[in-house]
N, C-alpha and C positions, 0 to 999 in steps of 0.2 A: 469399530473399526474406523468411523470418520474422523479422531484425532490421528489414526497413524495412516490416515492418507495425505492430512494438512502437513504431518513431519514428514512424510515423501514430500511434497511440495517443496516444503523449506528447503529442504536438501537438492533440489534438482534446479531452483532458482537463486539462492546464493544464501549465507551466512542466515540465520534466522534472528543473530545481532544487530542485523546490519541498518543502519540508518534509511527511513523512507521519510518521507512527507504524504502525509495525508489532506485532505479537505474534509472536515467535521459537518458538513451541511447533507441534510436527509436523503439525496442520490447519489453522493458519491459512491462510489464502487473501486476504483482504482488507487493505485501509490505510485508513488514518484519518485524520482532519483534527485532531481534536485526543485528548492521550494519558486524557483523563477520560470516552471515547464507552463508550459503554455495551454498544455489540461487544464491545469489550475487558473487559469485567467477568470473563470466564472465561476471560481468559487464562491458559494452563496452565503458562506460560513469562515470559520478561521481554518490557518493553514496550519497543522502540528507535524513537529518532526517525532517520526515512534520508530520503533524497532520492528522491520519486516515481521515478527509473531506478533504482534501488537497490532500492525495492520489488519491482521488475519483474524485475528479474533474483534475487530472493529466490521468485518464484513468485507474489508478493502483488499481484496484475493487476488485480482487480477494487475499486473503490471501494465502501467500508461503505452497506451500505442507512439505516443510521440518521442516518448524521451528512455523506452528502454528499448 
């Protein structure tokens, strides 16, 4: 049932193949539309370009409040 909910969220937010940016740090929780987003300024690790579905799989299931 959880997988179905996640698939539904992809549809609501956009294409699951859409490229987004995530911080790979342990406390990161959001995905971003640009690598220059101010929400990534305090990233303690690297910034990685991934698909939206990969971001969800990494636990980055919330859109950034600054760039989305």
